[in-house]
N, CA, C and O atoms as a CHARMM CRD file, in Angstrom:
* protein
*
  344
    1    1 UNK  N    -10.44700  -3.64800 -11.35300 PROA 1      0.00000
    2    1 UNK  CA    -9.71500  -2.42300 -10.33500 PROA 1      0.00000
    3    1 UNK  C     -8.48800  -2.81200 -10.80600 PROA 1      0.00000
    4    1 UNK  O     -8.21600  -4.00100 -10.96800 PROA 1      0.00000
    5    2 UNK  N     -7.58000  -1.75700 -11.08600 PROA 2      0.00000
    6    2 UNK  CA    -6.17300  -1.68000 -11.07000 PROA 2      0.00000
    7    2 UNK  C     -5.79800  -0.94300  -9.20400 PROA 2      0.00000
    8    2 UNK  O     -6.50000  -0.36100  -8.37700 PROA 2      0.00000
    9    3 UNK  N     -4.48700  -1.34500  -9.23500 PROA 3      0.00000
   10    3 UNK  CA    -3.79700  -1.47600  -8.05700 PROA 3      0.00000
   11    3 UNK  C     -4.23700   0.41100  -7.65000 PROA 3      0.00000
   12    3 UNK  O     -4.54300   0.91100  -6.56800 PROA 3      0.00000
   13    4 UNK  N     -4.11700   0.94600  -8.80000 PROA 4      0.00000
   14    4 UNK  CA    -4.30700   2.79100  -8.20600 PROA 4      0.00000
   15    4 UNK  C     -5.28200   2.72000  -7.69500 PROA 4      0.00000
   16    4 UNK  O     -5.21800   3.07400  -6.51700 PROA 4      0.00000
   17    5 UNK  N     -6.47900   2.33200  -8.10900 PROA 5      0.00000
   18    5 UNK  CA    -8.06600   2.27000  -7.60300 PROA 5      0.00000
   19    5 UNK  C     -8.20800   1.99100  -6.33700 PROA 5      0.00000
   20    5 UNK  O     -8.93700   2.51400  -5.49500 PROA 5      0.00000
   21    6 UNK  N     -7.06000   0.66300  -6.21700 PROA 6      0.00000
   22    6 UNK  CA    -7.60600  -0.16800  -4.77700 PROA 6      0.00000
   23    6 UNK  C     -6.70500   0.70000  -3.72000 PROA 6      0.00000
   24    6 UNK  O     -7.36500   0.78300  -2.68500 PROA 6      0.00000
   25    7 UNK  N     -5.45800   1.37600  -3.58100 PROA 7      0.00000
   26    7 UNK  CA    -4.47500   2.05000  -2.85400 PROA 7      0.00000
   27    7 UNK  C     -5.33700   3.38600  -2.81100 PROA 7      0.00000
   28    7 UNK  O     -5.14500   4.06600  -1.80300 PROA 7      0.00000
   29    8 UNK  N     -6.46600   3.99200  -3.94700 PROA 8      0.00000
   30    8 UNK  CA    -6.46100   4.95700  -3.13400 PROA 8      0.00000
   31    8 UNK  C     -7.85000   4.99000  -2.26700 PROA 8      0.00000
   32    8 UNK  O     -8.17200   5.81600  -1.41300 PROA 8      0.00000
   33    9 UNK  N     -8.60600   3.81000  -2.75100 PROA 9      0.00000
   34    9 UNK  CA    -9.68100   4.06600  -1.96600 PROA 9      0.00000
   35    9 UNK  C     -9.25500   3.15000  -0.40300 PROA 9      0.00000
   36    9 UNK  O    -10.17000   2.60700   0.21600 PROA 9      0.00000
   37   10 UNK  N     -8.22400   3.09200  -0.03900 PROA 10     0.00000
   38   10 UNK  CA    -7.95500   2.34200   0.87800 PROA 10     0.00000
   39   10 UNK  C     -7.70200   4.01600   2.63200 PROA 10     0.00000
   40   10 UNK  O     -7.17500   5.11100   2.82400 PROA 10     0.00000
   41   11 UNK  N     -8.54200   2.96900   3.33500 PROA 11     0.00000
   42   11 UNK  CA    -8.64800   4.20800   4.52600 PROA 11     0.00000
   43   11 UNK  C     -6.75000   4.20400   4.67800 PROA 11     0.00000
   44   11 UNK  O     -5.95200   3.46200   4.10600 PROA 11     0.00000
   45   12 UNK  N     -6.48900   5.31000   5.64800 PROA 12     0.00000
   46   12 UNK  CA    -4.70100   5.69500   6.00100 PROA 12     0.00000
   47   12 UNK  C     -4.39300   4.25800   6.86000 PROA 12     0.00000
   48   12 UNK  O     -3.28600   3.75100   6.67700 PROA 12     0.00000
   49   13 UNK  N     -5.36900   3.56500   7.81900 PROA 13     0.00000
   50   13 UNK  CA    -5.40300   2.92000   8.31700 PROA 13     0.00000
   51   13 UNK  C     -4.66400   1.99800   7.56500 PROA 13     0.00000
   52   13 UNK  O     -3.59400   1.56500   7.99400 PROA 13     0.00000
   53   14 UNK  N     -5.18400   1.61300   6.35700 PROA 14     0.00000
   54   14 UNK  CA    -5.24500   0.50100   5.98000 PROA 14     0.00000
   55   14 UNK  C     -3.93600   0.84000   4.71800 PROA 14     0.00000
   56   14 UNK  O     -3.38100  -0.04900   4.07200 PROA 14     0.00000
   57   15 UNK  N     -3.69900   2.05800   4.61300 PROA 15     0.00000
   58   15 UNK  CA    -2.38600   2.69900   3.84000 PROA 15     0.00000
   59   15 UNK  C     -1.22500   2.20800   5.02900 PROA 15     0.00000
   60   15 UNK  O     -0.08500   1.86100   4.72200 PROA 15     0.00000
   61   16 UNK  N     -1.62300   2.24000   6.11100 PROA 16     0.00000
   62   16 UNK  CA    -0.23200   2.31000   6.83900 PROA 16     0.00000
   63   16 UNK  C      0.52300   0.63200   6.93100 PROA 16     0.00000
   64   16 UNK  O      1.68500   0.24400   6.81400 PROA 16     0.00000
   65   17 UNK  N     -1.10900  -0.24400   7.26200 PROA 17     0.00000
   66   17 UNK  CA    -0.73000  -1.51500   7.12000 PROA 17     0.00000
   67   17 UNK  C      0.05100  -1.93100   5.76100 PROA 17     0.00000
   68   17 UNK  O      1.03800  -2.66600   5.74300 PROA 17     0.00000
   69   18 UNK  N     -0.44100  -1.45000   4.84100 PROA 18     0.00000
   70   18 UNK  CA     0.16500  -1.71500   3.36100 PROA 18     0.00000
   71   18 UNK  C      1.70400  -1.23500   3.42000 PROA 18     0.00000
   72   18 UNK  O      2.67300  -1.92500   3.10500 PROA 18     0.00000
   73   19 UNK  N      1.71900  -0.21100   3.78200 PROA 19     0.00000
   74   19 UNK  CA     3.33500   0.34000   4.03000 PROA 19     0.00000
   75   19 UNK  C      4.15700  -0.47500   4.77600 PROA 19     0.00000
   76   19 UNK  O      5.37700  -0.54900   4.63200 PROA 19     0.00000
   77   20 UNK  N      3.42700  -1.15000   5.65500 PROA 20     0.00000
   78   20 UNK  CA     4.33800  -2.05300   6.85500 PROA 20     0.00000
   79   20 UNK  C      4.78800  -3.23600   5.89900 PROA 20     0.00000
   80   20 UNK  O      5.92700  -3.69500   5.82100 PROA 20     0.00000
   81   21 UNK  N      3.81700  -3.58600   5.28200 PROA 21     0.00000
   82   21 UNK  CA     3.69400  -5.31300   4.52400 PROA 21     0.00000
   83   21 UNK  C      5.11600  -4.98000   3.48400 PROA 21     0.00000
   84   21 UNK  O      6.08600  -5.73800   3.45000 PROA 21     0.00000
   85   22 UNK  N      4.99500  -3.55100   2.57200 PROA 22     0.00000
   86   22 UNK  CA     5.61800  -3.49800   1.83300 PROA 22     0.00000
   87   22 UNK  C      7.28400  -3.17300   2.39500 PROA 22     0.00000
   88   22 UNK  O      8.17500  -3.32100   1.55900 PROA 22     0.00000
   89   23 UNK  N      7.62200  -2.78700   3.64500 PROA 23     0.00000
   90   23 UNK  CA     8.75000  -2.67200   4.00100 PROA 23     0.00000
   91   23 UNK  C      8.96100  -3.75700   4.61700 PROA 23     0.00000
   92   23 UNK  O     10.17400  -3.77500   4.82400 PROA 23     0.00000
   93   24 UNK  N      8.28100  -5.10300   5.22800 PROA 24     0.00000
   94   24 UNK  CA     8.94200  -6.57800   5.39700 PROA 24     0.00000
   95   24 UNK  C      9.40700  -6.72800   4.07200 PROA 24     0.00000
   96   24 UNK  O     10.61500  -6.77100   3.84100 PROA 24     0.00000
   97   25 UNK  N      8.17900  -6.84800   2.78400 PROA 25     0.00000
   98   25 UNK  CA     8.58800  -7.58500   1.88200 PROA 25     0.00000
   99   25 UNK  C      9.88200  -7.30000   1.19800 PROA 25     0.00000
  100   25 UNK  O     10.36900  -8.17800   0.48600 PROA 25     0.00000
  101   26 UNK  N     10.71800  -5.70400   1.40500 PROA 26     0.00000
  102   26 UNK  CA    11.54700  -5.24000   1.02200 PROA 26     0.00000
  103   26 UNK  C     12.66500  -6.00200   2.03600 PROA 26     0.00000
  104   26 UNK  O     13.64600  -6.46400   1.45200 PROA 26     0.00000
  105   27 UNK  N     12.62500  -6.11700   3.00800 PROA 27     0.00000
  106   27 UNK  CA    13.39000  -6.82100   3.73500 PROA 27     0.00000
  107   27 UNK  C     13.60200  -8.21600   3.53900 PROA 27     0.00000
  108   27 UNK  O     14.44700  -8.86300   4.15900 PROA 27     0.00000
  109   28 UNK  N     13.04400  -8.55100   2.91200 PROA 28     0.00000
  110   28 UNK  CA    12.98600 -10.15100   2.76400 PROA 28     0.00000
  111   28 UNK  C     13.62900 -10.63000   1.61900 PROA 28     0.00000
  112   28 UNK  O     14.24200 -11.67600   1.40600 PROA 28     0.00000
  113   29 UNK  N     13.30000  -9.40400   0.74300 PROA 29     0.00000
  114   29 UNK  CA    13.73400  -9.47300  -0.42300 PROA 29     0.00000
  115   29 UNK  C     15.44200  -9.22800  -0.69500 PROA 29     0.00000
  116   29 UNK  O     16.19500  -9.81300  -1.47400 PROA 29     0.00000
  117   30 UNK  N     15.69800  -8.17500   0.23100 PROA 30     0.00000
  118   30 UNK  CA    17.22500  -8.04600   0.15500 PROA 30     0.00000
  119   30 UNK  C     18.13600  -9.17500   0.81100 PROA 30     0.00000
  120   30 UNK  O     19.29300  -9.48200   0.52700 PROA 30     0.00000
  121   31 UNK  N     17.26300  -9.71300   1.79200 PROA 31     0.00000
  122   31 UNK  CA    17.79200 -10.73700   2.54400 PROA 31     0.00000
  123   31 UNK  C     18.11400 -12.21700   1.73700 PROA 31     0.00000
  124   31 UNK  O     19.09300 -12.96200   1.67800 PROA 31     0.00000
  125   32 UNK  N     16.69600 -12.22000   1.13200 PROA 32     0.00000
  126   32 UNK  CA    16.72700 -13.50600   0.14700 PROA 32     0.00000
  127   32 UNK  C     18.23500 -13.27500  -1.30700 PROA 32     0.00000
  128   32 UNK  O     18.99900 -14.14400  -1.72700 PROA 32     0.00000
  129   33 UNK  N     18.16900 -12.15600  -1.60800 PROA 33     0.00000
  130   33 UNK  CA    19.15100 -11.71000  -2.39900 PROA 33     0.00000
  131   33 UNK  C     20.50400 -11.35900  -1.94400 PROA 33     0.00000
  132   33 UNK  O     21.37700 -10.98900  -2.72900 PROA 33     0.00000
  133   34 UNK  N     20.65100 -11.45800  -0.86600 PROA 34     0.00000
  134   34 UNK  CA    22.07900 -11.35700  -0.07600 PROA 34     0.00000
  135   34 UNK  C     22.72800 -13.20900  -0.35200 PROA 34     0.00000
  136   34 UNK  O     23.76700 -13.67600  -0.81900 PROA 34     0.00000
  137   35 UNK  N     21.55000 -13.76000   0.18800 PROA 35     0.00000
  138   35 UNK  CA    21.84500 -15.10500   0.12800 PROA 35     0.00000
  139   35 UNK  C     22.19700 -15.96100  -0.96100 PROA 35     0.00000
  140   35 UNK  O     22.92600 -16.95200  -0.93100 PROA 35     0.00000
  141   36 UNK  N     21.44000 -15.33000  -2.16000 PROA 36     0.00000
  142   36 UNK  CA    21.77100 -16.02000  -3.39700 PROA 36     0.00000
  143   36 UNK  C     23.21600 -15.08200  -3.98900 PROA 36     0.00000
  144   36 UNK  O     23.83100 -15.66900  -4.88000 PROA 36     0.00000
  145   37 UNK  N     23.63800 -14.06100  -3.67600 PROA 37     0.00000
  146   37 UNK  CA    24.64000 -13.30000  -3.74700 PROA 37     0.00000
  147   37 UNK  C     25.83600 -14.38500  -2.83200 PROA 37     0.00000
  148   37 UNK  O     26.61300 -14.79800  -3.69300 PROA 37     0.00000
  149   38 UNK  N     26.09200 -14.75400  -1.95000 PROA 38     0.00000
  150   38 UNK  CA    26.65800 -15.47000  -0.86700 PROA 38     0.00000
  151   38 UNK  C     26.67500 -16.71600  -1.90600 PROA 38     0.00000
  152   38 UNK  O     27.71000 -16.96200  -2.52600 PROA 38     0.00000
  153   39 UNK  N     25.78800 -17.30500  -2.03800 PROA 39     0.00000
  154   39 UNK  CA    25.98100 -18.47000  -2.69200 PROA 39     0.00000
  155   39 UNK  C     26.50100 -18.80000  -4.19800 PROA 39     0.00000
  156   39 UNK  O     26.98900 -19.83200  -4.65700 PROA 39     0.00000
  157   40 UNK  N     26.29000 -17.86900  -4.64000 PROA 40     0.00000
  158   40 UNK  CA    27.18100 -17.85200  -6.06300 PROA 40     0.00000
  159   40 UNK  C     28.64200 -17.06800  -5.48200 PROA 40     0.00000
  160   40 UNK  O     29.43300 -17.04900  -6.42500 PROA 40     0.00000
  161   41 UNK  N     29.13000 -16.55000  -4.49100 PROA 41     0.00000
  162   41 UNK  CA    30.31900 -16.10400  -4.42200 PROA 41     0.00000
  163   41 UNK  C     31.11400 -17.66300  -3.87200 PROA 41     0.00000
  164   41 UNK  O     32.19300 -18.16700  -4.18200 PROA 41     0.00000
  165   42 UNK  N     30.18900 -18.03700  -3.08000 PROA 42     0.00000
  166   42 UNK  CA    31.02800 -19.24600  -2.46600 PROA 42     0.00000
  167   42 UNK  C     30.96900 -20.55000  -3.70700 PROA 42     0.00000
  168   42 UNK  O     31.74300 -21.49200  -3.53800 PROA 42     0.00000
  169   43 UNK  N     30.38700 -20.55900  -4.47700 PROA 43     0.00000
  170   43 UNK  CA    30.43700 -21.60900  -5.53700 PROA 43     0.00000
  171   43 UNK  C     31.40100 -20.99400  -6.23500 PROA 43     0.00000
  172   43 UNK  O     32.49500 -21.54400  -6.12000 PROA 43     0.00000
  173   44 UNK  N     31.36900 -19.77100  -7.11600 PROA 44     0.00000
  174   44 UNK  CA    32.33100 -19.44800  -7.50300 PROA 44     0.00000
  175   44 UNK  C     33.94800 -19.66000  -7.33100 PROA 44     0.00000
  176   44 UNK  O     34.78100 -19.89100  -8.20700 PROA 44     0.00000
  177   45 UNK  N     34.12900 -19.49900  -5.85600 PROA 45     0.00000
  178   45 UNK  CA    35.29800 -19.78600  -5.31700 PROA 45     0.00000
  179   45 UNK  C     35.93100 -21.04100  -4.89700 PROA 45     0.00000
  180   45 UNK  O     37.13200 -21.24900  -4.72300 PROA 45     0.00000
  181   46 UNK  N     34.69700 -22.04500  -4.72700 PROA 46     0.00000
  182   46 UNK  CA    35.32700 -23.32900  -4.71300 PROA 46     0.00000
  183   46 UNK  C     35.06200 -24.09700  -5.99300 PROA 46     0.00000
  184   46 UNK  O     35.95700 -24.94300  -5.98100 PROA 46     0.00000
  185   47 UNK  N     34.39600 -24.27200  -7.01100 PROA 47     0.00000
  186   47 UNK  CA    34.25000 -24.68600  -7.72400 PROA 47     0.00000
  187   47 UNK  C     34.68900 -23.90500  -9.39800 PROA 47     0.00000
  188   47 UNK  O     34.97300 -24.60400 -10.37100 PROA 47     0.00000
  189   48 UNK  N     34.66600 -22.58400  -9.43300 PROA 48     0.00000
  190   48 UNK  CA    34.98100 -21.71000 -10.26000 PROA 48     0.00000
  191   48 UNK  C     33.16400 -21.43300 -10.95100 PROA 48     0.00000
  192   48 UNK  O     32.26000 -22.09200 -10.43700 PROA 48     0.00000
  193   49 UNK  N     32.88200 -20.57100 -11.94200 PROA 49     0.00000
  194   49 UNK  CA    31.63100 -20.49800 -12.66100 PROA 49     0.00000
  195   49 UNK  C     31.38600 -21.36700 -13.19900 PROA 49     0.00000
  196   49 UNK  O     32.20100 -22.01600 -13.85400 PROA 49     0.00000
  197   50 UNK  N     29.98600 -21.67400 -13.05500 PROA 50     0.00000
  198   50 UNK  CA    29.58300 -22.64100 -14.26700 PROA 50     0.00000
  199   50 UNK  C     28.15600 -22.80600 -14.01000 PROA 50     0.00000
  200   50 UNK  O     27.83500 -21.96300 -13.17200 PROA 50     0.00000
  201   51 UNK  N     27.07400 -23.57900 -14.38900 PROA 51     0.00000
  202   51 UNK  CA    26.13400 -23.29500 -14.63700 PROA 51     0.00000
  203   51 UNK  C     25.16500 -23.17800 -13.67000 PROA 51     0.00000
  204   51 UNK  O     24.04800 -22.72200 -13.91700 PROA 51     0.00000
  205   52 UNK  N     25.56100 -23.60700 -12.44800 PROA 52     0.00000
  206   52 UNK  CA    24.88000 -24.22700 -11.45300 PROA 52     0.00000
  207   52 UNK  C     25.23500 -22.22300 -10.69600 PROA 52     0.00000
  208   52 UNK  O     24.28000 -21.63900 -10.18600 PROA 52     0.00000
  209   53 UNK  N     26.37700 -21.64200 -10.76100 PROA 53     0.00000
  210   53 UNK  CA    26.26500 -20.53900 -10.34800 PROA 53     0.00000
  211   53 UNK  C     24.98500 -19.33600 -10.64500 PROA 53     0.00000
  212   53 UNK  O     24.45500 -18.44400  -9.98300 PROA 53     0.00000
  213   54 UNK  N     24.85400 -19.87700 -12.00300 PROA 54     0.00000
  214   54 UNK  CA    24.04200 -18.54300 -12.81000 PROA 54     0.00000
  215   54 UNK  C     22.46800 -19.25400 -12.20500 PROA 54     0.00000
  216   54 UNK  O     21.47100 -18.77000 -12.74000 PROA 54     0.00000
  217   55 UNK  N     22.27000 -20.14500 -11.34400 PROA 55     0.00000
  218   55 UNK  CA    21.05800 -20.45800 -10.93900 PROA 55     0.00000
  219   55 UNK  C     20.61300 -19.47100 -10.10500 PROA 55     0.00000
  220   55 UNK  O     19.57300 -18.87200 -10.38000 PROA 55     0.00000
  221   56 UNK  N     21.34100 -19.17600  -8.98200 PROA 56     0.00000
  222   56 UNK  CA    20.69200 -18.21900  -8.08300 PROA 56     0.00000
  223   56 UNK  C     21.14200 -16.89800  -8.18800 PROA 56     0.00000
  224   56 UNK  O     21.03600 -16.11000  -7.24900 PROA 56     0.00000
  225   57 UNK  N     21.87300 -16.46200  -9.78300 PROA 57     0.00000
  226   57 UNK  CA    21.98200 -15.28800 -10.08700 PROA 57     0.00000
  227   57 UNK  C     20.47200 -15.06500 -10.92100 PROA 57     0.00000
  228   57 UNK  O     20.03100 -13.91600 -10.90700 PROA 57     0.00000
  229   58 UNK  N     20.00800 -15.68000 -11.34000 PROA 58     0.00000
  230   58 UNK  CA    18.71300 -15.59500 -12.02800 PROA 58     0.00000
  231   58 UNK  C     17.45400 -15.64800 -11.39600 PROA 58     0.00000
  232   58 UNK  O     16.35700 -15.18200 -11.70500 PROA 58     0.00000
  233   59 UNK  N     17.88400 -16.37000 -10.37300 PROA 59     0.00000
  234   59 UNK  CA    16.75700 -16.27500  -8.86200 PROA 59     0.00000
  235   59 UNK  C     16.08200 -14.94000  -8.26000 PROA 59     0.00000
  236   59 UNK  O     14.89400 -14.67200  -8.07600 PROA 59     0.00000
  237   60 UNK  N     17.63600 -13.95900  -7.93800 PROA 60     0.00000
  238   60 UNK  CA    17.79600 -13.10700  -7.04200 PROA 60     0.00000
  239   60 UNK  C     17.82500 -11.59900  -8.20800 PROA 60     0.00000
  240   60 UNK  O     17.78300 -10.41700  -7.86600 PROA 60     0.00000
  241   61 UNK  N     17.90700 -12.14900  -9.58100 PROA 61     0.00000
  242   61 UNK  CA    16.96400 -11.31100 -10.74200 PROA 61     0.00000
  243   61 UNK  C     15.95200 -11.27600 -10.30700 PROA 61     0.00000
  244   61 UNK  O     15.57900 -10.12400 -10.08400 PROA 61     0.00000
  245   62 UNK  N     15.00600 -12.32000  -9.95900 PROA 62     0.00000
  246   62 UNK  CA    13.80000 -12.82100 -10.38600 PROA 62     0.00000
  247   62 UNK  C     13.10600 -11.84800  -9.47200 PROA 62     0.00000
  248   62 UNK  O     12.22800 -11.07600  -9.85800 PROA 62     0.00000
  249   63 UNK  N     13.62800 -11.94300  -8.02600 PROA 63     0.00000
  250   63 UNK  CA    13.03100 -11.74900  -7.00900 PROA 63     0.00000
  251   63 UNK  C     13.14800 -10.08800  -6.80300 PROA 63     0.00000
  252   63 UNK  O     12.28900  -9.56600  -6.09200 PROA 63     0.00000
  253   64 UNK  N     14.24000  -9.19800  -7.43800 PROA 64     0.00000
  254   64 UNK  CA    14.52300  -7.88800  -7.39000 PROA 64     0.00000
  255   64 UNK  C     13.67100  -7.32600  -8.79900 PROA 64     0.00000
  256   64 UNK  O     13.14900  -6.21200  -8.78100 PROA 64     0.00000
  257   65 UNK  N     13.62100  -7.89200  -9.56800 PROA 65     0.00000
  258   65 UNK  CA    13.01300  -7.24900 -10.71000 PROA 65     0.00000
  259   65 UNK  C     11.26200  -7.40100 -10.79000 PROA 65     0.00000
  260   65 UNK  O     11.06500  -8.12500 -11.76600 PROA 65     0.00000
  261   66 UNK  N     10.75900  -7.25800 -10.56000 PROA 66     0.00000
  262   66 UNK  CA     9.09900  -7.13600 -10.54400 PROA 66     0.00000
  263   66 UNK  C      8.12100  -5.85400 -10.52500 PROA 66     0.00000
  264   66 UNK  O      7.52200  -5.12100  -9.73800 PROA 66     0.00000
  265   67 UNK  N      8.34300  -6.05100 -11.87400 PROA 67     0.00000
  266   67 UNK  CA     7.65100  -4.43900 -11.99800 PROA 67     0.00000
  267   67 UNK  C      6.04200  -4.46800 -11.44600 PROA 67     0.00000
  268   67 UNK  O      5.52500  -3.38700 -11.16600 PROA 67     0.00000
  269   68 UNK  N      5.62000  -5.14500 -11.36400 PROA 68     0.00000
  270   68 UNK  CA     3.87700  -5.06500 -10.70300 PROA 68     0.00000
  271   68 UNK  C      4.44400  -4.85300  -9.68100 PROA 68     0.00000
  272   68 UNK  O      4.68100  -3.65400  -9.83300 PROA 68     0.00000
  273   69 UNK  N      4.86100  -5.11600  -8.71200 PROA 69     0.00000
  274   69 UNK  CA     5.09300  -4.94700  -7.47200 PROA 69     0.00000
  275   69 UNK  C      5.87700  -3.35900  -7.26400 PROA 69     0.00000
  276   69 UNK  O      5.37900  -2.47800  -6.56400 PROA 69     0.00000
  277   70 UNK  N      6.92900  -3.23700  -7.86800 PROA 70     0.00000
  278   70 UNK  CA     7.81200  -1.76700  -7.89100 PROA 70     0.00000
  279   70 UNK  C      6.70700  -0.63600  -8.21300 PROA 70     0.00000
  280   70 UNK  O      6.59100   0.51400  -7.78900 PROA 70     0.00000
  281   71 UNK  N      5.94000  -1.39200  -9.11900 PROA 71     0.00000
  282   71 UNK  CA     4.54300   0.00200  -9.73300 PROA 71     0.00000
  283   71 UNK  C      4.15400   0.21100  -8.37000 PROA 71     0.00000
  284   71 UNK  O      4.79000   1.08100  -7.77500 PROA 71     0.00000
  285   72 UNK  N      3.23400  -0.40400  -7.72800 PROA 72     0.00000
  286   72 UNK  CA     2.53700  -0.66200  -6.69200 PROA 72     0.00000
  287   72 UNK  C      2.81900  -0.26500  -5.91300 PROA 72     0.00000
  288   72 UNK  O      1.97900   0.44400  -5.35900 PROA 72     0.00000
  289   73 UNK  N      4.31100  -0.40400  -5.19200 PROA 73     0.00000
  290   73 UNK  CA     5.14400   0.15400  -4.31400 PROA 73     0.00000
  291   73 UNK  C      5.45100   1.83700  -4.35200 PROA 73     0.00000
  292   73 UNK  O      5.63000   2.68400  -3.47700 PROA 73     0.00000
  293   74 UNK  N      5.41300   1.85500  -5.77900 PROA 74     0.00000
  294   74 UNK  CA     5.62200   3.50000  -6.19300 PROA 74     0.00000
  295   74 UNK  C      4.84300   4.79200  -5.58400 PROA 74     0.00000
  296   74 UNK  O      5.03800   5.85300  -4.99000 PROA 74     0.00000
  297   75 UNK  N      3.41900   3.63700  -6.36600 PROA 75     0.00000
  298   75 UNK  CA     1.87400   4.23100  -6.02000 PROA 75     0.00000
  299   75 UNK  C      1.64500   4.85700  -4.68200 PROA 75     0.00000
  300   75 UNK  O      1.23900   5.96600  -4.33400 PROA 75     0.00000
  301   76 UNK  N      2.20600   3.33300  -3.77200 PROA 76     0.00000
  302   76 UNK  CA     1.75300   3.49000  -2.66100 PROA 76     0.00000
  303   76 UNK  C      2.78000   4.55800  -1.87100 PROA 76     0.00000
  304   76 UNK  O      2.27200   4.99300  -0.83700 PROA 76     0.00000
  305   77 UNK  N      3.94400   4.99500  -2.12000 PROA 77     0.00000
  306   77 UNK  CA     4.72500   6.26200  -1.61200 PROA 77     0.00000
  307   77 UNK  C      4.08600   7.05900  -1.99000 PROA 77     0.00000
  308   77 UNK  O      3.58100   7.64800  -1.03400 PROA 77     0.00000
  309   78 UNK  N      3.67600   7.60500  -3.25700 PROA 78     0.00000
  310   78 UNK  CA     2.81900   8.80100  -3.66800 PROA 78     0.00000
  311   78 UNK  C      1.97700   9.03000  -2.73900 PROA 78     0.00000
  312   78 UNK  O      1.96800  10.06300  -2.06800 PROA 78     0.00000
  313   79 UNK  N      1.08700   7.96000  -2.59900 PROA 79     0.00000
  314   79 UNK  CA    -0.21500   8.18600  -2.01600 PROA 79     0.00000
  315   79 UNK  C      0.08400   8.79700  -0.39500 PROA 79     0.00000
  316   79 UNK  O     -0.27800   9.88000   0.06200 PROA 79     0.00000
  317   80 UNK  N      0.95600   7.58500   0.35700 PROA 80     0.00000
  318   80 UNK  CA     0.79900   8.16600   1.26900 PROA 80     0.00000
  319   80 UNK  C      2.01300   9.62000   1.46100 PROA 80     0.00000
  320   80 UNK  O      2.30500  10.00200   2.59500 PROA 80     0.00000
  321   81 UNK  N      2.54100  10.21700   0.35700 PROA 81     0.00000
  322   81 UNK  CA     2.83100  11.30500   0.53900 PROA 81     0.00000
  323   81 UNK  C      1.85000  12.40100   0.56700 PROA 81     0.00000
  324   81 UNK  O      1.66600  13.44000   1.20200 PROA 81     0.00000
  325   82 UNK  N      1.17600  11.59300  -0.59300 PROA 82     0.00000
  326   82 UNK  CA    -0.14200  13.01800  -0.77400 PROA 82     0.00000
  327   82 UNK  C     -1.09300  13.21600   0.40100 PROA 82     0.00000
  328   82 UNK  O     -1.59700  14.33500   0.49300 PROA 82     0.00000
  329   83 UNK  N     -1.48100  12.10400   1.50600 PROA 83     0.00000
  330   83 UNK  CA    -2.17500  12.27800   2.54100 PROA 83     0.00000
  331   83 UNK  C     -1.38100  12.59300   3.82500 PROA 83     0.00000
  332   83 UNK  O     -2.05700  12.74600   4.84200 PROA 83     0.00000
  333   84 UNK  N      0.24800  12.73700   3.94200 PROA 84     0.00000
  334   84 UNK  CA     0.54900  13.29300   4.82700 PROA 84     0.00000
  335   84 UNK  C      1.26000  12.36100   5.56700 PROA 84     0.00000
  336   84 UNK  O      1.86700  12.72100   6.57600 PROA 84     0.00000
  337   85 UNK  N      1.26400  10.67100   5.01900 PROA 85     0.00000
  338   85 UNK  CA     1.16400   9.67200   6.25200 PROA 85     0.00000
  339   85 UNK  C      2.76400   9.40700   5.84400 PROA 85     0.00000
  340   85 UNK  O      3.54600   9.67100   4.93000 PROA 85     0.00000
  341   86 UNK  N      2.73100   8.65600   7.22700 PROA 86     0.00000
  342   86 UNK  CA     4.69700   7.91200   7.39600 PROA 86     0.00000
  343   86 UNK  C      5.04000   7.90500   8.88500 PROA 86     0.00000
  344   86 UNK  O      6.14400   7.51100   9.26200 PROA 86     0.00000
């Protein structure tokens, strides 16, 4: 089964719980990206740009760019809107 079928088969309560998890995940990802950007800025100011500066940048990209979760989140938003939930 794909995620669209899974999400469409959920009850309203389960969809609301999934929306809460999505929101918490978004906040966690934003916090991690902010910390990594802070490390990059500190590293660049302290030692100039180097290979070790690029590691947090790569990790921030991997956290931010997750197409599978992005598709699921968009589908969840669409189903919530269709069911007039939120």
